[in-house]
N, C-alpha and C positions, 0 to 999 in steps of 0.2 A: 363870825368868819373875818369880817374888816379887821377886828381887834387882833386876830391872829396874824392875819397878813402884814398889818403894821408893826408888829412886835418882832418879826422876824428881820435879820439883816439883810443889807442890801445885796449882798453875795449870793445869799439864801433865794432873795426874789429872782436874781438874774438866772439862777440855777431853775428855779420853778419855770420861768418865761422859756427857757431853752428846751425844758421838758415838756411843757404844753406845746410848744413849735413842733418838737419831735414827734408827740404823740399825734397832732393834727396831721403832719406829713405822712406819718406811718398809717394813721386811719385813712387818710385821703388814698394812699397807695393801696392798701389792702380792701378798703370798702369802694372804691370807685375805679381807679387806674387799672388795677391788676384784673378785676373780672372784664373789663373792657378790651384789655389785651388779650385774654384768653378767648373772648368772643370773637375778636378779630382774627386771631391766628386760627381757630377752627373754621370761620368762614372761609378764611383764605386757602385752608385745605380742601374745603368742599368745592370752591372755585376752580382749584387745580384739577381736582378729580373730574369734574364736570367738563372742563376744557378737554382733558383726555379722551372723555367719552365722546364729546364732539368731534374731536379729530379723527377717532376711530370710525364714528358714524359717517363722517365725510368722505373717509376713505372707501368705506362700503358703498356709499352713494355713487362715488365716481366708478367704482367697478360696476355697480348696477347700471348705471347710465351708459358705460362702455360695452356691456355685455353684448348688446345686438351687434354693434360694430365687430367685435372680437368673434362673435358666431359666423357672421359674414365673412371674415377673413379665414375662419378655420374651414369654412365650406369652400371657399376658394382655392385655399391650399389643398384639400381633399380632393377636388376637381383636377387640379394640376397634377397631383400625385397619380390619380387613377388614369390620366391620359398617358403617362409614362410606362404603365403596367398593362399587360394583356388581362382581360378580365378572365376569372376562373372558368375554366371549361374541362370536361371530361378529356381523359386520355384517348378516347375513341375520336372524338370531335378533332381533337388536336392531331391525331394520326391521320384523319382523312385530308385535313387541311395540308399537311406535310407531303402526303403520297400525292394528291392532286397537283401541288407545285412540282413534284418530281416529275410527273408523267407529262405537265404542261412543258417542260423544257427538255423534253426527249431525252431524259435520262432513265437508264434501267435500274430499278430497285433491286437491291441484294438483301439488305437487312435493314430494319428499322425497329431501334430499341428505345422505350422511354421510361425514365424512372423519376419519380416525385421525391421530394424532402428537402430538408435544409442543410446548407454545408456549413460547417463550424469550424474546419481549420482547412487551409491551403496548404497541402502536403509538399507541393513544389518548394515552397519557400520555408516551410515549417513554421509558419506565423499563425498566431491564433486570431481568428477572426469573429466578430459578434455574430451571432444567430440573426436570421430575419425576422422580421416582426410577425406575429401570429396570423396576421391576415394576408401575409404574402407567402406564397410557395415557390419553389424552384423545380421546375422540370428539366431534366437533361434529355436531350434527344440526340441518339446517336443513330448516324445514317451511313450506310455503305451503298453506294450507286456506281454504276459504269456509266461512262459517256465522253463526251468530249468537253474540253476545259471551259471554252467559252460559255457552253450550255450550263455548266456547273457554277460559273461565276454569276450568270444571270439567275440562277437559282436562289445563290446565296444572297444576291440583291433582293430578289422579290420576298425572300424568307424575312428580311429584315424589315421590309415595307408592310408585310401582311401582319407579321407579329412584331409590334413596335418595341417590345421588350425581350426580343431575341438577340442575344449575344453570341458571336462565333468564338467558341472556346477552344476548339481544336480543329485543325486541318490538315491532312496529309494525302498523297496520291502516289499510286503506282502505275507505271505504264504496263499495259497487258500485251504489249509487243506488236505483232503482225496486223492485226485488224484496226491498228492506231486508236485503240479505245484505252481509256485511264480508269482505274478503280480510284474513287474518292472515298476517304473517311473523314466524314464531317460530324463535329459535334456542337451542338447548340444548347446554351443555357437560356431558358424562357422563365422570366419572372411573372408570376400571375398574382392578381390581387383579388380577394374575396370581398365582395361588397355587403 
């Protein structure tokens, strides 16, 4: 082998050295560096996936740790909302309350009409409104009664105090003439909540 190497020209020796160096570099690249780079890239992708999972778990942990505070906040909001509305009662009970207030203010009841349901459109403005939530009902109380204006105004004030979610929807009156009595037509909207 030594004899063959000595018999070749200097130029061929140089080409063999270059070829040998090239083969060493390529063998090192494919035998050592490339597998290490592939392993590094694979591990990098695993680390990125694990970091994403870690972030998701941290977010879930934050939600879990704040769940109790959110529950307390929701319960507080629920209490505030239920204070704004009159608790759901039967029409009979509501009728008794209204009738007792009418009599208490020395008004003479002529008619008392109650309807329950949900308003979906406002006919006066022809504007569509959202319907009420399922746990809130709207009772409309139409009252026709006779009496003096001061008693009627006190009655309306007491209705608002007694039924916290009662809103005066309509009010009109007609003078009945000689006996100085006035006929009042009053419409209340009472929003009630079912717990």
